N, C-alpha and C positions, 0 to 999 in steps of 0.2 A: 463532335464535341472534343476539343484538344484535352492534353494531360493536364495543362494549364488550368482551364477552366473548372476541371472537377478536382483539382488538387487539395481544396479547401473548401469544405460546407459546414458552416457552422449553424445549428438549427437556432431558432428562439429560444432563449433559458426561460423556464418558468421561475426562476428566483431575481429576476432582473430588479426587483423592488427591493431585494435585500442586499445586504454587505457581504461582499464575499469572504468565504472563511478563508482561502488562500488563494493568493495572486503572485504568479512566476511573469516578470517582465524583461524580455530583453535576456534570457539567461545563455549563456553560454560556457562550454567547460572543453577543454583541450588535455588530452596525456600525450606529451611530447609532440608528436606530428598527426595526433589521430583528434580530430574535431568530432568529439562526442555529442556534444549539445551545439545549437546554431542557432542562436536568437529565437529562442523558445518563449512563447506568450501561452499560459494557461490559466485560467480562473476556474475554481472549485466553490460551489456554494454550500451553504448549510444542507445538510441533508441527501448530499449526490453521493452516489456510488460511482467512481471512474474508474474504468479500466483502462492500463495503458499497455498498447500492444504492439507489435511489429517484429521483424527479424531481430535475431541475438547481435548483440554489439552496438545497438542503434539509441541507447542511451536512456532505456527505462529504468533501470535500477540506479542509474546516476541522479534522477530526477527524485527518485525517493531517497537518495542520502542528503541531497541538498535539502528537499522539503523538512527531512528529520532533523537539519543542523549538523549532519556529522561530516559535510563537504562544501565546502564555500565554491560557488562559482566565478568563474574568471570575471567574468561581468554581469550585468542585469540587475535586478532587484528582485527584493523576495517582501511581501507583505500578509502578515499573518492577522485577521481581522481588521486590517486596515492600518496596522502599524509595519511600518518597515523594520526587517530585522537587521541588525548590526552584529556580523561576525557569526560565530557557530556557536550551538546549544549551551557550551560551558561558558562562552564568553557575558550572555544576557538571556534570561529565562524569556519562553514566548507565554502570550496572554492567553493561550489554551495548552490542553496535554495533547502533545503529541506522541502515540505509540506505535513502535515497529516491529512487525512479525517477519524474521529473516527466513531465507529461502530454504537453508539448512536447520532452522529452529535455534541455532546458537545457543544449545544450553552448556551449561559448565559440567565437565563429567563425573568431576570430582565431588559435586555437591548433590545433595538430595533433591527430588523433585520439590518438595517444600521450600529449601533455600533457594532452588532456581527461581520459583514463582514471585516469591518475597525479597528477591536480590535488591530492587530499588527501595524499598521500604528498608531494609537494614543497612542500607548505605545511607539514605537521606532522610531517615525520620529518627525521633525519639521514642516510638513507639516500643513498648515492652515484648519480649520474644513471644509469650503466649497471647498477644493479641494479633501478632504478625501471623502466627500459625494459623490462628481462626481465620482471619482474612484470606489467607492462601487456599484455607480447605473450601471457603466460600467460590472464591475464583475457580478452583479446579471442578467443584461441583457444577460450576454454570456452564464449562466446555465438557460436562458428562464424564468427568475423571474422578469419582469420588474415591477415599479411600487409597490414594496412590503417595501420600505425603513423604512417606520413608524410602520409596523405591528410588533407584539411580537411572540416568536416562538410558544406562545400556542395556537396561531390563524392561527399555518400552519398544513396541513397535514404531514405525516411521510416522503413522497417523497419530499415535499417542503422544509423540513427541510435538509435532506439529500443534495439539491442541495444549500441550503443556505450555509451549510458546505463545497461544493466543491467552492463557490465563495470565502469563507474566506480563503481556502488554496491556490488559484491561484492569489489573488489580488497583484499586483506589487507594489513596493516602487520607482517611479520615481526617489527619489535623488540616487538611487543606478545605476550609469550610465553604471556600468561595464556589457556587456552581461554575463549572467552566463546558463549554462544547468542548467535545473531543474528537481529532481525527487520527483515524487509524491506518499505517501503511503496510500493506502486505506484500513481500517480494516472492511470487511464484510459490504461493502456499500449498497447491496441489502439486509441484512437481515430484514426481519419482512415484506416486501413490496408484495403487490398482483403482479402475473405476468406483468401485463400492467406497473405497477410502476417501477417494475423491469427491463423491457426495457427500459423505459425512462432513467433510471440511466445508464445502459448499454452503450445506445447508447452517452449519453453524456461524459462518461470516453472515450470512443472512439474518438470522436469530439475534447475534450481536448489534447489527446495524438496527433492526426492527423493534427490539424489546430491551435492549441493554445499555441506552443511553450514548452509545458510540456510534452516533447518525451518520459520521461521513467517514468515508474511506477512498484511499487511491489503491489499486490492486494492478499488480504486475504479473502477466500471464500469458502463456502461450496456448492453454488448452481450451479448447471448443466450448467443451460444457461449463467449464469454469466462467468464461466470458459471458455467455449467455445466461447462465443460472445467478451469477454474484452482481453485474453492474447495471446501472442504468444508462448510462454515457460510455461510448468507447471513444479514445484518443488513438490514432494510429502513427508511428514514429517510423522514421526511414532514414540512415546518414542525419541524424540529430535534429531533424525539422520534423514538424507536424504535418502530414499529409492530408489527414482527414479526420474530422471529428463528428460524432452524431450519436442518436441513442441506437441501444442495441435493436432495436425493431426495423433499423433500416441498414444494417450490415449486410441483408441477402439481398436488396434490391439498389442499392447504390451503384452508379457507374463507375466510382472512382477506381483506377485499375490497380491501386495498391493494396486495397481492401479486396477487391475482387481475386487478386492472385494469392493473397494471404490466406485467404478462408476457402480457396480451391485447392490449395496445394500446389501450384502449378509452378513449372521450372521457366516458364514463358511469362516475360512481363517486365514492368520497372524495378524490381526486385533482384537485382542479379545474385545468383547463387556462386558461393564459391569452389572454386573447385579442390 
């Protein structure tokens, strides 16, 4: 079997009769002479947990920023619940809430935990301070961090900062009364954490996915345990293109050479290692 014959394996989707939550069609992005994404097509159905994997610099985080509306593609179309997005997130509101958990937590050092978690409500709602404080307490309790509202990020461990960023991503505005599906985007949520802290974060992601109404997410990760414990479907990227996609259950059996090399940590294969 040639590389081209196994280059892309797309399993039947259990969501074929539903409307996609997210569709990327022909997405390309170039920075200078570096073609980061090259005509990428990706569909995410309601309730899916999708891991974006591949070597560093192959466009995974760029996809997240494009989906979040923080970065515009050079070409291609983005559809959210069937509606085509025009411009960036500040140009027009998406029909669903999209939250993002950044790789380094991206907390404001000069703000307390409570002010970090409630930041979007302070900026974008007319809620009184007392109500925002109660909502932030609820969000922090959800991620297992009660009673830390008045601490500052510098007083927290790396794992705690990650969980604070989760609370910020999922906090809800009660003034928005229309129920909306939610898409969460995780950029390397377990990067730099020890195995025990990683397990805590992985369990939290699954808990949010299963029990907290944030039923759909995309997660960028290099960590084997995070891929296996948090994702249902895997999308493998290399040089800006999708080389394979399939369920987590097939990552140990697929003959795809990119997947085999990635999970075996081999230096020989189609993924060339930079010297």
